[in-house]
MIKOLTI-563325 format. One record per atom (N, C-alpha, C, O, CB): z, y, x negated; residue in three letters. Coordinates in steps of 0.05 Angstrom, whole numbers, plus 5000, padded with zeros to 4 digits. Each point is the difference from the previous one (the first is absolute). Glycine has a CB too. Example, Ala and Ser with C-alpha at 12.3 -4.5 7.8 and 13.67 -1.06 7.14 Angstrom:
BEGIN
515648864736ALA/500050245018ALA/500050244982ALA/501350004979ALA/501249775059ALA/496150444969SER/500150244984SER/501450225015SER/500450224990SER/495349654986SER/
END
This chain:
BEGIN
781860239331MET/498449814986MET/497349985013MET/499650085024MET/504549664963MET/493950174999LYS/497349975010LYS/499349705002LYS/501349834987LYS/497350614992LYS/499449505037ALA/499049735002ALA/496950015002ALA/498850195009ALA/505449655014ALA/494649944968GLN/497149975002GLN/499649725012GLN/500949804989GLN/498050514972GLN/499649685061ILE/499449745013ILE/497049964996ILE/498450155010ILE/505449895024ILE/495549754952SER/497149944994SER/499149745013SER/501449805000SER/499150444957SER/497149785055PHE/498749775011PHE/497649944982PHE/498250174997PHE/503349945051PHE/498449654941ARG/497849934981ARG/498749745011ARG/501249795003ARG/501250424958ARG/495049825044PHE/498449785011PHE/498649864976PHE/498350114987PHE/500950145057PHE/501749504951ILE/499149854977ILE/497149935001ILE/499049915021ILE/505649904976ILE/494050234981ASN/497249924998ASN/499949714991ASN/500849944977ASN/497750545011ASN/500549345028PRO/500049714993PRO/498149944977PRO/500249794987PRO/501050105060PRO/496950304947ASP/498149964979ASP/500950114973ASP/498649974980ASP/497950045054ASP/505950114965TYR/501050114975TYR/500349774979TYR/501049795007TYR/501450595018TYR/496849674951ASN/500149804979ASN/501550124975ASN/498950164986ASN/496749635031ASN/506850124980GLN/501750104978GLN/498849914973GLN/500250164980GLN/503849835049GLN/494949774968LYS/498849924975LYS/497750184992LYS/499850074976LYS/501549465034LYS/497150555009TYR/497850184995TYR/501150274991TYR/499050124980TYR/498149655054TYR/505050334979ALA/501350254992ALA/501149994972ALA/499650184984ALA/501549915064ALA/500249684945ASP/501149974973ASP/497849994979ASP/500250134979ASP/503649625041ASP/494050114986GLN/497949964980GLN/498350254996GLN/499250064978GLN/500849465034GLN/499450625010TYR/498050224998TYR/501150285005TYR/498650194995TYR/498249485020TYR/505750354993ASN/500950275006ASN/502950044992ASN/501550165013ASN/495349865025ASN/504149854942GLY/502750044990GLY/502249935020GLY/502250114999GLY/496050244972GLY/501249475047GLY/502049915020GLY/500150185024GLY/501749955018GLY/500849854945GLY/495950405038LYS/500150195023LYS/497849955020LYS/498049874994LYS/504150474976LYS/498249775054VAL/497949995020VAL/497650154991VAL/500250184982VAL/503249775054VAL/494349994975SER/497550154994SER/498550055025SER/500849915022SER/499049884932SER/497950345043GLU/498550085024GLU/499149775017GLU/500050025025GLU/498450364949GLU/501049395014ASN/499249775015ASN/502149785002ASN/499549785009ASN/495950324977ASN/507149975007ASN/502249815000ASN/502650145008ASN/501850034983ASN/495849694981ASN/502650355062TRP/502350145010TRP/502149805009TRP/499449795012TRP/497850595002TRP/505349684980LYS/502349835008LYS/500550015030LYS/500849815013LYS/501250254941LYS/497550185057TYR/500550055028TYR/497550125013TYR/498850184989TYR/506249895003TYR/494349825032ASN/497850115015ASN/500650285010ASN/498350175002ASN/500349375011ASN/503950504995GLU/500950255012GLU/503050024995GLU/501449804998GLU/494950205037GLU/504650244963SER/502950054999SER/500650285010SER/498350184996SER/502249504965SER/501850355051PHE/500950275008PHE/503050014997PHE/501449805003PHE/494650265029PHE/505050184962THR/502850044995THR/501050235017THR/498750215002THR/500949614951THR/502750145059ARG/501450215015ARG/502450104983ARG/501749844992ARG/496849965053ARG/501550464949LYS/502250124984LYS/502050135020LYS/499250155018LYS/497749934942LYS/505749865035ILE/502050085019ILE/502350144985ILE/500849924978ILE/498049705053ILE/502250604981GLU/502250154988GLU/502649955016GLU/499949895022GLU/496950474962GLU/505549715004ASN/502650005014ASN/500849725010ASN/500949975023ASN/498350504990ASN/500449334970VAL/500749735007VAL/502749924988VAL/500550054976VAL/494549835026VAL/506750015014LEU/502649894990LEU/499649734988LEU/501049954978LEU/501450315057LEU/496149574979SER/499549734989SER/497649875015SER/499050115020SER/505949844969SER/494249834999VAL/497949845013VAL/500949725002VAL/500949874980VAL/495550435001VAL/503549595043GLU/500849725005GLU/497549835002GLU/498050085012GLU/506350065011GLU/495949614967LEU/497949805004LEU/501049825022LEU/502149874997LEU/496250154955LEU/500249965070ILE/500749845023ILE/497949785003ILE/497750055004ILE/504750335019ILE/498549374974ASN/498149775000ASN/501449755011ASN/501749894987ASN/495950314974ASN/501749715063PRO/498050115018PRO/501150225017PRO/502450035003PRO/495449524998PRO/500350615010GLY/500950225017GLY/498150035024GLY/498149855004GLY/503850374956GLY/498849985057THR/498350065023THR/499450304999THR/501950164997THR/500249475031THR/495450444974PHE/499150284998PHE/499550115028PHE/498749875016PHE/499250044939PHE/503250325051HIS/499550135026HIS/497650194997HIS/500250214988HIS/504849765024HIS/492849955000LEU/497550164999LEU/499950165025LEU/499949905023LEU/497749764949LEU/502350605024ILE/499950195023ILE/498050214993ILE/500050114978ILE/504849805036ILE/493450165005GLY/498150214995GLY/497549965017GLY/500049835018GLY/501750214936GLY/496250115040ASN/497549995014ASN/497949884982ASN/499350124979ASN/502050285050ASN/497749374978PHE/498049864984PHE/497649935019PHE/500449885021PHE/503149934947PHE/494150275024ALA/497649965015ALA/500350095029ALA/499349865019ALA/499649754951ALA/502350635033ASN/500550125026ASN/501849835018ASN/499850025025ASN/495850194971ASN/506149644992LYS/502049855015LYS/502850074990LYS/500450024976LYS/496449605032LYS/505050435010ASN/502850054992ASN/501349734995ASN/500049835017ASN/500350605009ASN/500749534950ILE/501149754991ILE/503050034995ILE/500950194987ILE/494749674993ILE/506049955029ASP/502849984994ASP/500749705000ASP/500649885021ASP/500550575001ASP/498849434954VAL/500249714998VAL/501649924975VAL/500050144980VAL/495649815044VAL/505949834978GLN/501449894977GLN/498249794986GLN/498949835013GLN/505750255010GLN/495149944951ILE/498449824985ILE/501849834982ILE/501150114980ILE/494950215022ILE/504249425003PRO/501849834984PRO/498649904975PRO/497650044996PRO/504849835046PRO/499149994942ASN/499049854977ASN/498650184979ASN/497849954991ASN/501649665039ASN/501950614964VAL/499050194979VAL/502250044979VAL/502349945004VAL/494850295030VAL/502049864943THR/501850084978THR/500050315001THR/497950135002THR/501149454969THR/503450535028ILE/500450295003ILE/501450124976ILE/501949894990ILE/498350045060ILE/498850314942PHE/501650184983PHE/501050225019PHE/498450145012PHE/498949754945PHE/505350135046ARG/501250205018ARG/501150224982ARG/501949964984ARG/499249705052ARG/497850594967CYS/501050234986CYS/502250145016CYS/499550095023CYS/496049974954CYS/506849955012LEU/502350145013LEU/500150284989LEU/500250044976LEU/502449535031LEU/497150635011TYR/499950284992TYR/502850135000TYR/501949905012TYR/493550135007TYR/504850194966GLU/502550154997GLU/501050115027GLU/502450035004GLU/496350094950GLU/499549935065ASN/500750115026ASN/500949785020ASN/500550065023ASN/496350314969ASN/503449384999GLY/501049785017GLY/497849855014GLY/500649805014GLY/503450464992GLY/493549824993THR/497849855012THR/498849804981THR/500849994977THR/498250415052THR/499249444981HIS/498649814982HIS/497049985008HIS/499350085022HIS/505049664971HIS/494150154989GLU/497249955005GLU/499349734988GLU/500849944978GLU/498150565022GLU/499649345016ASP/499349734991ASP/497149994991ASP/498350145011ASP/505149675020ASP/496150024949PHE/497449944990PHE/499849705000PHE/501949874989PHE/497750554982PHE/498349465040ALA/500049715003ALA/497349874996ALA/497950135003ALA/505849935029ALA/496449684961VAL/497649844997VAL/500549735012VAL/502249884996VAL/496450374962VAL/499549645057SER/500249735011SER/500549804978SER/498750014978SER/498350115060SER/504849694966LYS/500549804980LYS/497649824995LYS/499749894978LYS/505150115037LYS/493449985005SER/497649824997SER/498050114979SER/498549854989SER/502250015058SER/499350404948VAL/498250124980VAL/501450104975VAL/498650084981VAL/498550055057VAL/505549864962LEU/501550114977LEU/500149804977LEU/500849775004LEU/501950505028LEU/496649814945ASN/500249844976ASN/502950024989ASN/501349804995ASN/493850264994ASN/505850195008LYS/502850054992LYS/500750295005LYS/498350185002LYS/501549464963LYS/502850415036ALA/501150275002ALA/501950044977ALA/501549824993ALA/498150195058ALA/500450224937GLN/501650054976GLN/501150295001GLN/498750195008GLN/498549494965GLN/505450345020LYS/501450265000LYS/500950044971LYS/501449834989LYS/500050145060LYS/497950264940THR/500850074972THR/501350274998THR/498650204998THR/497749514985THR/506450305018PRO/501350264998PRO/499950104971PRO/500049854981PRO/503050035057PRO/497050394959ASN/500150124973ASN/502150225001ASN/499450225009ASN/495649674982ASN/507450055000ALA/502250185001ALA/499550254983ALA/500950225008ALA/502249395000ALA/495550364970LYS/499550234982LYS/498550225014LYS/500650244997LYS/499449444964LYS/498050245055TYR/498350205014TYR/500750035030TYR/498550145014TYR/497949764953TYR/505749975042GLN/500850025028GLN/497849945019GLN/499450155019GLN/504050184968GLN/495349435009ILE/497849925017ILE/500149705005ILE/500749854982ILE/496450535001ILE/502249545041ILE/499849715006ILE/497149955006ILE/498850125018ILE/506049855000ILE/493949854968ARG/497349925005ARG/499949735014ARG/501349814991ARG/497150464968ARG/500249725063CYS/499849755016CYS/497149935003CYS/498350175005CYS/506049945020CYS/495149634972TYR/497249915001TYR/499749775019TYR/501649815000TYR/497850334953TYR/498649885064PHE/499049775015PHE/497449914987PHE/498250164997PHE/504050015047PHE/497649584949TYR/497549884989TYR/498949835023TYR/501249805008TYR/500450204943TYR/496050075058ILE/498849895024ILE/497649834993ILE/498250094987ILE/503550305040ILE/498349364982ASN/497749824996ASN/497650095015ASN/500250135020ASN/503049494973ASN/494450304997SER/497550075014SER/499549825023SER/498550075018SER/499750104939SER/503049595044GLU/499749815022GLU/502749915008GLU/501749954983GLU/493849905001GLU/505150115041PRO/498250085023PRO/499750305001PRO/501550154988PRO/500049445037PRO/496550494990LYS/499350295003LYS/502450155012LYS/501549895016LYS/493649994989LYS/505150384987SER/502150165010SER/498950275009SER/497750074995SER/505649704975SER/498450395044ILE/499250265009ILE/502450194996ILE/502349925004ILE/494549885030ILE/502650454959LYS/502050214996LYS/500450155026LYS/498250055015LYS/500649994936LYS/503850035053PHE/500750185022PHE/501450244988PHE/502449974993PHE/497949655041PHE/498450604963GLY/501250234988GLY/500749954971GLY/498649854986GLY/503150295058GLY/500549974947GLU/500949974972GLU/502549834999GLU/501349994979GLU/496750455010GLU/502649415033ASN/502549865000ASN/499849705005ASN/501949854996ASN/500150565020ASN/495749494993LEU/499849735009LEU/497349874993LEU/497950125004LEU/505349995033LEU/497049644953VAL/497649834996VAL/500649745014VAL/501949874995VAL/496850354961VAL/499449715063LEU/500449755015LEU/497749814995LEU/497750094995LEU/504750165040LEU/498249494965GLY/497949805000GLY/498450025026GLY/501350035021GLY/501449674948GLY/494750285030LEU/498450025025LEU/500849795020LEU/499950055024LEU/496350134949LEU/504649595018ASN/500849785018ASN/502850055013ASN/500849855016ASN/496549844956ASN/504050535020GLU/502750065010GLU/500150255017GLU/502150115006GLU/499749664955GLU/495950335047LEU/499950255016LEU/501349945027LEU/499349805013LEU/496550364964LEU/506050015031PRO/501249985027PRO/497850045021PRO/498050144995PRO/506550024988PRO/495849735041ASP/498050025021ASP/499450305006ASP/497850065007ASP/503849505012ASP/500450614979GLU/499750285006GLU/498050144981GLU/498950215007GLU/505849795010GLU/494749884959LEU/498250124981LEU/497349875000LEU/498250104986LEU/505750014986LEU/495749685043LYS/497449875001LYS/498250145020LYS/501050135019LYS/501149434970LYS/495350435006ASN/498050145017ASN/500449935029ASN/498550105017ASN/498349914946ASN/
END
C-alpha cells in the first residue's frame, strides 16, 4: 500500500466568500487557502496510525549540532512499513489545527493531512516535523 503525508500551512487571509463569489468557489492567485504545503509520498506501507498525544524522537544534525531529543505534546502519523520498521511524522499540538486520515481502499492509498495554523509561529525540521517556535527544545535554540 502507499501513503501520502501532507503538511498544509493555513493562510489566515483566505476568504471563502470571495472565492465563491469571484472564482467559482476555488482558490485564486490572490486568495490561497494555504501559504505553503508539502507532501511526502511513501511506498510499502502496511498501515498508518494516528497517535495523539505523542512524543517524537528527533535525531540528526541540525545547525551543526548533533541532536537526540524527545519532543512531547505532538500529534503523530506513524507509518508502519512492510519490513517491520516505522517512520513518524509529527506536528506540535500548539500549532496544529487538525489532523485527518483518509484511506482509499480502491486505490490502495492512505492520505494523511496536518493542517497547521499560522499563529503561533512554527518551524519545519526536514520532511517529518513541524514545531511551534515556543516549543523548541534547548538543544535546538541558538
